[in-house]
N, C-alpha and C positions, 0 to 999 in steps of 0.2 A: 772115779771122781778125782779131780786134781787136789793137791795138798792145800792150795790157797782157798779153794771152794770149801773144803772140809773145815779148815780153821775158821772161816767166816761163818759157816753154818753153826758150828759149836758156839762161837761168840754170840751170834744172834739168839741162840737157844737160851743162853744164860741171861742176856740183856732183856729179851722180850719173850719169856716162856708162855706157853698156854696154861701150864700147871706147874706148881712146885709142891713136891711131896716130901714127907719125912721118910728118911731112909729106914728100911726094916732091919738093916744089919749094923748100923753105926749110930750112936746117939748124936754125934755131931754132923751126920750126913744129911744132905739134901739131894733130891732128884729133880732136875729140871727137864721138862718135856715140852716139845713143840711139834705140832702137826705141820708137815712140809709136803704140800701136794705135788711139787715138782720133783721130788726124789723118788725114783722107781715107781712112779704112778701113784704116790701117796703113802708116806710112812711117817712114823714118829721119830724124831731125833731125841735121844735120851742122854743126859749128861749127869753123872753122879759127882758131887762135890763134897769135900769135907770142909766145914766152916767152923774151925776151932778158934779159940781166942788168940792163939799164937799166929796162925796163918790160914789161908784158904788155898785149896788145891783141887784139881780135877783128878778123880780116881780113874774114871773111864767114860767113854762116850761111844754110843752105838746107835744103829738104826733098827727100829722094830716095827712090825706090822701091828703090834698091840700097844695100847696105852698102858703105861706102868700102873701097877696097883699099889695101894697104900693110903695112908692118911694124908688128905689134901690140906696143905697149909695155905695155899693161895691158888685161885683160879681166875683166869682172864674171863671177863664177862662180855 
């Protein structure tokens, strides 16, 4: 996957997620997940973000065949 495509996929996952979950490891952490049917025959793009009062930053982003587990804060209907 090209860098531009990866960056755009991460951006779209944060802007239009399927789910936003509370991080299980960090009180200020959010996990954004989006199903992408065109990535490797259908995978979840998962982006972990720290949303602290000082600033927001991405901790990690990865592709998973499984939907992330945890407390769902928001779900797209």
